[in-house]
OpenMM code with the backbone's topology and positions (N, CA, C; nanometers):
from openmm import Vec3, app, unit

residues = "MET THR ALA PRO ARG SER VAL ARG PHE ASP GLU GLY VAL LEU SER ARG LEU ASP ARG TYR VAL LYS GLU HIS PRO GLY SER SER SER SER SER VAL ALA ASN MET PHE ILE ASP GLU ALA LEU ARG ALA TYR GLU HIS PRO GLY ILE VAL PHE ARG PRO GLY PRO THR GLY ARG ARG ALA ALA LEU SER GLY GLY PRO ASP VAL TRP GLU VAL VAL ALA ALA LEU THR ALA VAL ARG ASP GLU ASP PRO ALA LEU ASP GLU GLU PRO LEU LEU LEU GLU LEU SER ASN VAL THR GLY LEU THR PRO ALA GLN VAL GLY VAL VAL LEU ARG TYR TYR ALA ALA TYR PRO GLU GLU ILE ASP GLU ARG ILE ALA LEU ASN ARG GLU VAL ALA ASP ARG GLU GLU GLN LEU TRP ALA ALA GLN GLN LYS LEU LEU ARG LYS ARG LYS PRO".split()
positions = [
    Vec3(11.8748, 8.5899, 8.0569),
    Vec3(12.0002, 8.5230, 8.0332),
    Vec3(12.1129, 8.6238, 8.0567),
    Vec3(12.2130, 8.5825, 8.1265),
    Vec3(12.3271, 8.6687, 8.1522),
    Vec3(12.4459, 8.6248, 8.0683),
    Vec3(12.5323, 8.7200, 8.0408),
    Vec3(12.6538, 8.6913, 7.9649),
    Vec3(12.7701, 8.7591, 8.0346),
    Vec3(12.8784, 8.6867, 8.0568),
    Vec3(12.9936, 8.7491, 8.1223),
    Vec3(13.0548, 8.8557, 8.0323),
    Vec3(13.1022, 8.9611, 8.0963),
    Vec3(13.1649, 9.0706, 8.0223),
    Vec3(13.2687, 9.1336, 8.1122),
    Vec3(13.3853, 9.1571, 8.0585),
    Vec3(13.4916, 9.2211, 8.1339),
    Vec3(13.4748, 9.3723, 8.1237),
    Vec3(13.4668, 9.4377, 8.2386),
    Vec3(13.4511, 9.5826, 8.2427),
    Vec3(13.5534, 9.6388, 8.3400),
    Vec3(13.6159, 9.7476, 8.3023),
    Vec3(13.7138, 9.8124, 8.3900),
    Vec3(13.6478, 9.9331, 8.4551),
    Vec3(13.6647, 9.9434, 8.5875),
    Vec3(13.6088, 10.0546, 8.6629),
    Vec3(13.7219, 10.1378, 8.7220),
    Vec3(13.7005, 10.2663, 8.7330),
    Vec3(13.7959, 10.3536, 8.8027),
    Vec3(13.8003, 10.3132, 8.9501),
    Vec3(13.9120, 10.3422, 9.0166),
    Vec3(13.9299, 10.3070, 9.1581),
    Vec3(13.8165, 10.3621, 9.2448),
    Vec3(13.7797, 10.4888, 9.2233),
    Vec3(13.6738, 10.5502, 9.3035),
    Vec3(13.5402, 10.4804, 9.2862),
    Vec3(13.5111, 10.4401, 9.1634),
    Vec3(13.3862, 10.3688, 9.1357),
    Vec3(13.3877, 10.2336, 9.2056),
    Vec3(13.4992, 10.1626, 9.1961),
    Vec3(13.5107, 10.0320, 9.2626),
    Vec3(13.4958, 10.0455, 9.4133),
    Vec3(13.5547, 10.1488, 9.4690),
    Vec3(13.5449, 10.1713, 9.6133),
    Vec3(13.3997, 10.1941, 9.6547),
    Vec3(13.3277, 10.2772, 9.5782),
    Vec3(13.1866, 10.3030, 9.6106),
    Vec3(13.1023, 10.1780, 9.5881),
    Vec3(13.1334, 10.1012, 9.4855),
    Vec3(13.0619, 9.9766, 9.4593),
    Vec3(13.0823, 9.8792, 9.5749),
    Vec3(13.2067, 9.8636, 9.6198),
    Vec3(13.2356, 9.7740, 9.7324),
    Vec3(13.1610, 9.8187, 9.8585),
    Vec3(13.1589, 9.9495, 9.8834),
    Vec3(13.0901, 10.0014, 10.0013),
    Vec3(12.9393, 9.9724, 9.9930),
    Vec3(12.8807, 9.9931, 9.8743),
    Vec3(12.7383, 9.9668, 9.8554),
    Vec3(12.7070, 9.8198, 9.8820),
    Vec3(12.7884, 9.7303, 9.8292),
    Vec3(12.7663, 9.5868, 9.8477),
    Vec3(12.7748, 9.5504, 9.9954),
    Vec3(12.8723, 9.6074, 10.0678),
    Vec3(12.8848, 9.5806, 10.2120),
    Vec3(12.7630, 9.6295, 10.2885),
    Vec3(12.7051, 9.7417, 10.2453),
    Vec3(12.5891, 9.7991, 10.3129),
    Vec3(12.4589, 9.7291, 10.2764),
    Vec3(12.4611, 9.6433, 10.1771),
    Vec3(12.3409, 9.5738, 10.1308),
    Vec3(12.3664, 9.4229, 10.1261),
    Vec3(12.3570, 9.3583, 10.2417),
    Vec3(12.3814, 9.2139, 10.2479),
    Vec3(12.2941, 9.1382, 10.1475),
    Vec3(12.3536, 9.0382, 10.0878),
    Vec3(12.2823, 8.9582, 9.9889),
    Vec3(12.3062, 9.0057, 9.8468),
    Vec3(12.3658, 9.1242, 9.8339),
    Vec3(12.3967, 9.1727, 9.6991),
    Vec3(12.5397, 9.1340, 9.6636),
    Vec3(12.5712, 9.1474, 9.5367),
    Vec3(12.7082, 9.1212, 9.4897),
    Vec3(12.7496, 9.2366, 9.3998),
    Vec3(12.8787, 9.2480, 9.3773),
    Vec3(12.9273, 9.3532, 9.2871),
    Vec3(12.8612, 9.3405, 9.1507),
    Vec3(12.8474, 9.2186, 9.1034),
    Vec3(12.7880, 9.1953, 8.9723),
    Vec3(12.6405, 9.2370, 8.9699),
    Vec3(12.5640, 9.1955, 9.0709),
    Vec3(12.4212, 9.2284, 9.0717),
    Vec3(12.3979, 9.3783, 9.0879),
    Vec3(12.4786, 9.4428, 9.1702),
    Vec3(12.4642, 9.5872, 9.1921),
    Vec3(12.5029, 9.6640, 9.0657),
    Vec3(12.6146, 9.6254, 9.0041),
    Vec3(12.6559, 9.6923, 8.8803),
    Vec3(12.5487, 9.6744, 8.7728),
    Vec3(12.4942, 9.5545, 8.7615),
    Vec3(12.3884, 9.5288, 8.6642),
    Vec3(12.2668, 9.6169, 8.6916),
    Vec3(12.2252, 9.6252, 8.8182),
    Vec3(12.1082, 9.7046, 8.8548),
    Vec3(12.1292, 9.8520, 8.8197),
    Vec3(12.2440, 9.9083, 8.8609),
    Vec3(12.2669, 10.0502, 8.8371),
    Vec3(12.2873, 10.0822, 8.6891),
    Vec3(12.3497, 9.9938, 8.6151),
    Vec3(12.3659, 10.0170, 8.4713),
    Vec3(12.2299, 10.0103, 8.4030),
    Vec3(12.1481, 9.9122, 8.4399),
    Vec3(12.0133, 9.9016, 8.3835),
    Vec3(11.9338, 10.0280, 8.4142),
    Vec3(11.9373, 10.0738, 8.5388),
    Vec3(11.8632, 10.1944, 8.5770),
    Vec3(11.9148, 10.3169, 8.5013),
    Vec3(12.0450, 10.3286, 8.4863),
    Vec3(12.1014, 10.4432, 8.4150),
    Vec3(12.0581, 10.4424, 8.2681),
    Vec3(12.0564, 10.3252, 8.2076),
    Vec3(12.0138, 10.3161, 8.0680),
    Vec3(11.8649, 10.3469, 8.0537),
    Vec3(11.7843, 10.2995, 8.1483),
    Vec3(11.6408, 10.3309, 8.1447),
    Vec3(11.6178, 10.4809, 8.1626),
    Vec3(11.6908, 10.5424, 8.2556),
    Vec3(11.6783, 10.6867, 8.2780),
    Vec3(11.7230, 10.7635, 8.1538),
    Vec3(11.8244, 10.7142, 8.0858),
    Vec3(11.8716, 10.7763, 7.9624),
    Vec3(11.7639, 10.7671, 7.8534),
    Vec3(11.6999, 10.6512, 7.8442),
    Vec3(11.5947, 10.6296, 7.7440),
    Vec3(11.4670, 10.7062, 7.7764),
    Vec3(11.4473, 10.7363, 7.9047),
    Vec3(11.3236, 10.8009, 7.9512),
    Vec3(11.3591, 10.9216, 8.0381),
    Vec3(11.3986, 11.0323, 7.9737),
    Vec3(11.4351, 11.1517, 8.0511),
    Vec3(11.3216, 11.1924, 8.1450),
    Vec3(11.3584, 11.2215, 8.2690),
    Vec3(11.2592, 11.2571, 8.3702),
    Vec3(11.2301, 11.1439, 8.4665),
    Vec3(11.2773, 11.0243, 8.4336),
    Vec3(11.2591, 10.9085, 8.5218),
    Vec3(11.3854, 10.8890, 8.6034),
    Vec3(11.3664, 10.8649, 8.7340),
    Vec3(11.4756, 10.8333, 8.8255),
    Vec3(11.4382, 10.7062, 8.9003),
    Vec3(11.5321, 10.6544, 8.9785),
    Vec3(11.5062, 10.5336, 9.0567),
    Vec3(11.5347, 10.5638, 9.2024),
    Vec3(11.4424, 10.5204, 9.2900),
    Vec3(11.4521, 10.5480, 9.4321),
    Vec3(11.4513, 10.4189, 9.5130),
    Vec3(11.5264, 10.4199, 9.6228),
    Vec3(11.5183, 10.3047, 9.7141),
    Vec3(11.3956, 10.3191, 9.8037),
    Vec3(11.3537, 10.2095, 9.8589),
    Vec3(11.2413, 10.2121, 9.9518),
    Vec3(11.2270, 10.0796, 10.0218),
    Vec3(11.1320, 10.0721, 10.1134),
    Vec3(11.1151, 9.9492, 10.1918),
    Vec3(11.0792, 9.8272, 10.1073),
    Vec3(11.0185, 9.8483, 9.9920),
    Vec3(10.9839, 9.7347, 9.9062),
    Vec3(11.0780, 9.7241, 9.7866),
    Vec3(11.1918, 9.7930, 9.7931),
    Vec3(11.2912, 9.7848, 9.6874),
    Vec3(11.2990, 9.9112, 9.6053),
    Vec3(11.3872, 9.9094, 9.5080),
    Vec3(11.4050, 10.0259, 9.4210),
    Vec3(11.2900, 10.0317, 9.3212),
    Vec3(11.2510, 10.1534, 9.2881),
    Vec3(11.1393, 10.1683, 9.1960),
    Vec3(11.1558, 10.2925, 9.1104),
    Vec3(11.0921, 10.2897, 8.9938),
    Vec3(11.0943, 10.4019, 8.9000),
    Vec3(11.0029, 10.5118, 8.9515),
    Vec3(11.0491, 10.6370, 8.9337),
    Vec3(10.9712, 10.7522, 8.9778),
    Vec3(10.9945, 10.8684, 8.8831),
    Vec3(10.9046, 10.9622, 8.8885),
    Vec3(10.9214, 11.0860, 8.8140),
    Vec3(11.0153, 11.1747, 8.8938),
    Vec3(11.1149, 11.2303, 8.8296),
    Vec3(11.2093, 11.3175, 8.8985),
    Vec3(11.1326, 11.4316, 8.9661),
    Vec3(11.1481, 11.4434, 9.0976),
    Vec3(11.0785, 11.5471, 9.1726),
    Vec3(10.9301, 11.5212, 9.1884),
    Vec3(10.8867, 11.3988, 9.1598),
    Vec3(10.7439, 11.3676, 9.1652),
    Vec3(10.7178, 11.2306, 9.2232),
    Vec3(10.5990, 11.1812, 9.1996),
    Vec3(10.5594, 11.0512, 9.2556),
    Vec3(10.6231, 10.9346, 9.1830),
    Vec3(10.6071, 10.8170, 9.2418),
    Vec3(10.6507, 10.6937, 9.1767),
    Vec3(10.5642, 10.6691, 9.0530),
    Vec3(10.6209, 10.6019, 8.9554),
    Vec3(10.5478, 10.5709, 8.8328),
    Vec3(10.4225, 10.4897, 8.8658),
    Vec3(10.4347, 10.3920, 8.9554),
    Vec3(10.3202, 10.3068, 8.9871),
    Vec3(10.2046, 10.3890, 9.0434),
    Vec3(10.2337, 10.4950, 9.1173),
    Vec3(10.1271, 10.5770, 9.1751),
    Vec3(10.0470, 10.6486, 9.0665),
    Vec3(10.1166, 10.6987, 8.9650),
    Vec3(10.0478, 10.7670, 8.8557),
    Vec3(9.9666, 10.6673, 8.7737),
    Vec3(10.0218, 10.5500, 8.7513),
    Vec3(9.9506, 10.4468, 8.6751),
    Vec3(9.8281, 10.3996, 8.7539),
    Vec3(9.8402, 10.3865, 8.8850),
    Vec3(9.7241, 10.3499, 8.9674),
    Vec3(9.6173, 10.4580, 8.9587),
    Vec3(9.6594, 10.5849, 8.9573),
    Vec3(9.5642, 10.6956, 8.9427),
    Vec3(9.4970, 10.6900, 8.8055),
    Vec3(9.5723, 10.6548, 8.7027),
    Vec3(9.5161, 10.6403, 8.5682),
    Vec3(9.4058, 10.5350, 8.5687),
    Vec3(9.4322, 10.4229, 8.6326),
    Vec3(9.3331, 10.3157, 8.6411),
    Vec3(9.2083, 10.3640, 8.7138),
    Vec3(9.2274, 10.4385, 8.8226),
    Vec3(9.1136, 10.4909, 8.8991),
    Vec3(9.0313, 10.5887, 8.8158),
    Vec3(9.0980, 10.6763, 8.7411),
    Vec3(9.0267, 10.7721, 8.6558),
    Vec3(8.9497, 10.6986, 8.5476),
    Vec3(9.0126, 10.5992, 8.4877),
    Vec3(8.9444, 10.5193, 8.3842),
    Vec3(8.8237, 10.4461, 8.4412),
    Vec3(8.8400, 10.3897, 8.5619),
    Vec3(8.7290, 10.3174, 8.6244),
    Vec3(8.6121, 10.4109, 8.6544),
    Vec3(8.6451, 10.5331, 8.6934),
    Vec3(8.5411, 10.6312, 8.7272),
    Vec3(8.4666, 10.6801, 8.6035),
    Vec3(8.5386, 10.6973, 8.4932),
    Vec3(8.4763, 10.7466, 8.3700),
    Vec3(8.5389, 10.6778, 8.2489),
    Vec3(8.4927, 10.5559, 8.2166),
    Vec3(8.5523, 10.4788, 8.1076),
    Vec3(8.5363, 10.5429, 7.9697),
    Vec3(8.4450, 10.6393, 7.9568),
    Vec3(8.4191, 10.7003, 7.8262),
    Vec3(8.5184, 10.8110, 7.7907),
    Vec3(8.6072, 10.8485, 7.8827),
    Vec3(8.7010, 10.9572, 7.8547),
    Vec3(8.7938, 10.9209, 7.7392),
    Vec3(8.8058, 11.0133, 7.6445),
    Vec3(8.9016, 10.9971, 7.5351),
    Vec3(9.0397, 11.0379, 7.5843),
    Vec3(9.1389, 11.0266, 7.4969),
    Vec3(9.2785, 11.0477, 7.5354),
    Vec3(9.3037, 11.1847, 7.5986),
    Vec3(9.2684, 11.2917, 7.5332),
    Vec3(9.2994, 11.4250, 7.5854),
    Vec3(9.2283, 11.4553, 7.7171),
    Vec3(9.0952, 11.4316, 7.7261),
    Vec3(9.0300, 11.4545, 7.8563),
    Vec3(9.0838, 11.3621, 7.9668),
    Vec3(9.1222, 11.2407, 7.9290),
    Vec3(9.1796, 11.1472, 8.0254),
    Vec3(9.3111, 11.2011, 8.0795),
    Vec3(9.3968, 11.2500, 7.9896),
    Vec3(9.5255, 11.3067, 8.0325),
    Vec3(9.5044, 11.4309, 8.1199),
    Vec3(9.4083, 11.5147, 8.0842),
    Vec3(9.3809, 11.6339, 8.1649),
    Vec3(9.3296, 11.5963, 8.3037),
    Vec3(9.2411, 11.4988, 8.3106),
    Vec3(9.1893, 11.4549, 8.4410),
    Vec3(9.3002, 11.3919, 8.5239),
    Vec3(9.3860, 11.3130, 8.4603),
    Vec3(9.4984, 11.2521, 8.5311),
    Vec3(9.5928, 11.3605, 8.5827),
    Vec3(9.6138, 11.4646, 8.5049),
    Vec3(9.6952, 11.5779, 8.5492),
    Vec3(9.6315, 11.6448, 8.6703),
    Vec3(9.5002, 11.6636, 8.6645),
    Vec3(9.4284, 11.7240, 8.7791),
    Vec3(9.4417, 11.6396, 8.9043),
    Vec3(9.4199, 11.5109, 8.8904),
    Vec3(9.4213, 11.4192, 9.0051),
    Vec3(9.5598, 11.4096, 9.0677),
    Vec3(9.6628, 11.4074, 8.9846),
    Vec3(9.7988, 11.3869, 9.0354),
    Vec3(9.8725, 11.5170, 9.0652),
    Vec3(9.8237, 11.6290, 9.0100),
    Vec3(9.8941, 11.7558, 9.0266),
    Vec3(10.0144, 11.7683, 8.9355),
    Vec3(10.0236, 11.6808, 8.8369),
    Vec3(10.1354, 11.6828, 8.7418),
    Vec3(10.0938, 11.7554, 8.6148),
    Vec3(10.1927, 11.8063, 8.5424),
    Vec3(10.1638, 11.8663, 8.4125),
    Vec3(10.1378, 11.7550, 8.3116),
    Vec3(10.0692, 11.7861, 8.2025),
    Vec3(10.0511, 11.6840, 8.0988),
    Vec3(10.1842, 11.6284, 8.0484),
    Vec3(10.2873, 11.7111, 8.0422),
    Vec3(10.4188, 11.6629, 7.9980),
    Vec3(10.4742, 11.5603, 8.0966),
    Vec3(10.4591, 11.5860, 8.2270),
    Vec3(10.5065, 11.4905, 8.3276),
    Vec3(10.4287, 11.3603, 8.3195),
    Vec3(10.2983, 11.3702, 8.3007),
    Vec3(10.2163, 11.2497, 8.2845),
    Vec3(10.2644, 11.1718, 8.1626),
    Vec3(10.2982, 11.2430, 8.0555),
    Vec3(10.3498, 11.1779, 7.9356),
    Vec3(10.4785, 11.1015, 7.9607),
    Vec3(10.5681, 11.1585, 8.0416),
    Vec3(10.6938, 11.0911, 8.0763),
    Vec3(10.6635, 10.9591, 8.1468),
    Vec3(10.5732, 10.9647, 8.2426),
    Vec3(10.5370, 10.8450, 8.3187),
    Vec3(10.4729, 10.7397, 8.2287),
    Vec3(10.3788, 10.7816, 8.1450),
    Vec3(10.3090, 10.6849, 8.0597),
    Vec3(10.4020, 10.6242, 7.9554),
    Vec3(10.4992, 10.7009, 7.9094),
    Vec3(10.5980, 10.6478, 7.8142),
    Vec3(10.6810, 10.5383, 7.8821),
    Vec3(10.7210, 10.5632, 8.0071),
    Vec3(10.7975, 10.4618, 8.0807),
    Vec3(10.7108, 10.3375, 8.1028),
    Vec3(10.5870, 10.3592, 8.1428),
    Vec3(10.4956, 10.2471, 8.1663),
    Vec3(10.4751, 10.1655, 8.0385),
    Vec3(10.4651, 10.2338, 7.9250),
    Vec3(10.4475, 10.1631, 7.7975),
    Vec3(10.5678, 10.0728, 7.7687),
    Vec3(10.6868, 10.1158, 7.8119),
    Vec3(10.8083, 10.0369, 7.7878),
    Vec3(10.8244, 9.9227, 7.8880),
    Vec3(10.7778, 9.9421, 8.0119),
    Vec3(10.8002, 9.8435, 8.1184),
    Vec3(10.6713, 9.8138, 8.1968),
    Vec3(10.5649, 9.7712, 8.1281),
    Vec3(10.4376, 9.7507, 8.1983),
    Vec3(10.4420, 9.6410, 8.3048),
    Vec3(10.5171, 9.5334, 8.2800),
    Vec3(10.5205, 9.4236, 8.3770),
    Vec3(10.5799, 9.4709, 8.5097),
    Vec3(10.6868, 9.5491, 8.5016),
    Vec3(10.7525, 9.6010, 8.6222),
    Vec3(10.6546, 9.6852, 8.7050),
    Vec3(10.5811, 9.7729, 8.6391),
    Vec3(10.4903, 9.8633, 8.7103),
    Vec3(10.3682, 9.7864, 8.7602),
    Vec3(10.3149, 9.6969, 8.6799),
    Vec3(10.2002, 9.6160, 8.7239),
    Vec3(10.2369, 9.5304, 8.8454),
    Vec3(10.3591, 9.4755, 8.8465),
    Vec3(10.4043, 9.3978, 8.9626),
    Vec3(10.4132, 9.4858, 9.0867),
    Vec3(10.4637, 9.6076, 9.0696),
    Vec3(10.4762, 9.7013, 9.1818),
    Vec3(10.3373, 9.7367, 9.2370),
    Vec3(10.2411, 9.7601, 9.1485),
    Vec3(10.1044, 9.7920, 9.1918),
    Vec3(10.0461, 9.6746, 9.2685),
    Vec3(10.0638, 9.5535, 9.2168),
    Vec3(10.0118, 9.4338, 9.2845),
    Vec3(10.0791, 9.4147, 9.4200),
    Vec3(10.2104, 9.4339, 9.4263),
    Vec3(10.2833, 9.4210, 9.5523),
    Vec3(10.2331, 9.5221, 9.6549),
    Vec3(10.2173, 9.6457, 9.6125),
    Vec3(10.1689, 9.7482, 9.7046),
    Vec3(10.0263, 9.7205, 9.7514),
    Vec3(9.9436, 9.6659, 9.6637),
    Vec3(9.8066, 9.6297, 9.7017),
    Vec3(9.8094, 9.5179, 9.8064),
    Vec3(9.8961, 9.4175, 9.7856),
    Vec3(9.9084, 9.3078, 9.8821),
    Vec3(9.9562, 9.3590, 10.0179),
    Vec3(10.0564, 9.4451, 10.0171),
    Vec3(10.1089, 9.5009, 10.1419),
    Vec3(10.0011, 9.5815, 10.2120),
    Vec3(9.9282, 9.6641, 10.1379),
    Vec3(9.8219, 9.7457, 10.1974),
    Vec3(9.7123, 9.6580, 10.2564),
    Vec3(9.6737, 9.5523, 10.1864),
    Vec3(9.5710, 9.4608, 10.2368),
    Vec3(9.6175, 9.3923, 10.3651),
    Vec3(9.7426, 9.3463, 10.3656),
    Vec3(9.7971, 9.2797, 10.4840),
    Vec3(9.8031, 9.3766, 10.6020),
    Vec3(9.8479, 9.4979, 10.5775),
    Vec3(9.8558, 9.5978, 10.6846),
    Vec3(9.7176, 9.6326, 10.7373),
    Vec3(9.6189, 9.6399, 10.6510),
    Vec3(9.4826, 9.6684, 10.6950),
    Vec3(9.4287, 9.5550, 10.7818),
    Vec3(9.4569, 9.4316, 10.7440),
    Vec3(9.4135, 9.3175, 10.8240),
    Vec3(9.4803, 9.3183, 10.9612),
    Vec3(9.6101, 9.3495, 10.9634),
    Vec3(9.6811, 9.3571, 11.0918),
    Vec3(9.6267, 9.4699, 11.1788),
    Vec3(9.5976, 9.5836, 11.1181),
    Vec3(9.5413, 9.6965, 11.1922),
    Vec3(9.4056, 9.6579, 11.2509),
    Vec3(9.3205, 9.5919, 11.1713),
    Vec3(9.1887, 9.5504, 11.2195),
    Vec3(9.2019, 9.4520, 11.3357),
    Vec3(9.2951, 9.3584, 11.3246),
    Vec3(9.3175, 9.2623, 11.4331),
    Vec3(9.3680, 9.3344, 11.5579),
    Vec3(9.4556, 9.4312, 11.5393),
    Vec3(9.5072, 9.5087, 11.6529),
    Vec3(9.3943, 9.5879, 11.7189),
    Vec3(9.3088, 9.6473, 11.6401),
    Vec3(9.1971, 9.7236, 11.6957),
    Vec3(9.1033, 9.6335, 11.7751),
    Vec3(9.0833, 9.5129, 11.7256),
    Vec3(8.9976, 9.4168, 11.7952),
    Vec3(9.0581, 9.3818, 11.9315),
    Vec3(9.1899, 9.3658, 11.9367),
    Vec3(9.2576, 9.3356, 12.0629),
    Vec3(9.2489, 9.4517, 12.1617),
    Vec3(9.2465, 9.5723, 12.1112),
    Vec3(9.2472, 9.6901, 12.1971),
    Vec3(9.1079, 9.7308, 12.2468),
    Vec3(9.0047, 9.6820, 12.1850),
    Vec3(8.8677, 9.7173, 12.2263),
    Vec3(8.8398, 9.6587, 12.3645),
    Vec3(8.7678, 9.7379, 12.4415),
    Vec3(8.7288, 9.6905, 12.5752),
    Vec3(8.6250, 9.5796, 12.5602),
    Vec3(8.6417, 9.4807, 12.6442),
    Vec3(8.5455, 9.3717, 12.6445),
    Vec3(8.4411, 9.4022, 12.7504),
    Vec3(8.3195, 9.3766, 12.7145),
    Vec3(8.2105, 9.4007, 12.8091),
    Vec3(8.2066, 9.2873, 12.9096),
    Vec3(8.1943, 9.3236, 13.0391),
    Vec3(8.1928, 9.2184, 13.1430),
    Vec3(8.0710, 9.1301, 13.1363),
] * unit.nanometer
topology = app.Topology()
chain = topology.addChain("A")
for resn in residues:
    res = topology.addResidue(resn, chain)
    for name in ("N", "CA", "C"):
        topology.addAtom(name, app.Element.getBySymbol(name[0]), res)
């Protein structure tokens, strides 16, 4: 649910907001301001988390590190490989697999705990895209194979 609110922006901020909206067709000043304010508040609540643009949209990431969804996908893989791992060995293995420190893994898992639907949707979207790309690649390879006379 949205609620109207009057907010005053400095001239420079308005200018950059207008430029961003022009560069991103389909967006509006309201939607962009909402997105960036939401991201700033999430980053404030979860130090170490940043937001990055990409071909499938903006996504949460560890500052200087991988996307949150990538670490969570690695967590799932580690759990699937060894479901008996307790918390500490699980965190250590996840650190080994991702190359992140336990503190960095903690930042990611804290964000995931707060926004699981967002990250689960991102994982599902990336899985769908990967599956579609693999099918297209296989079809392309079939077209490129020499046919026997």
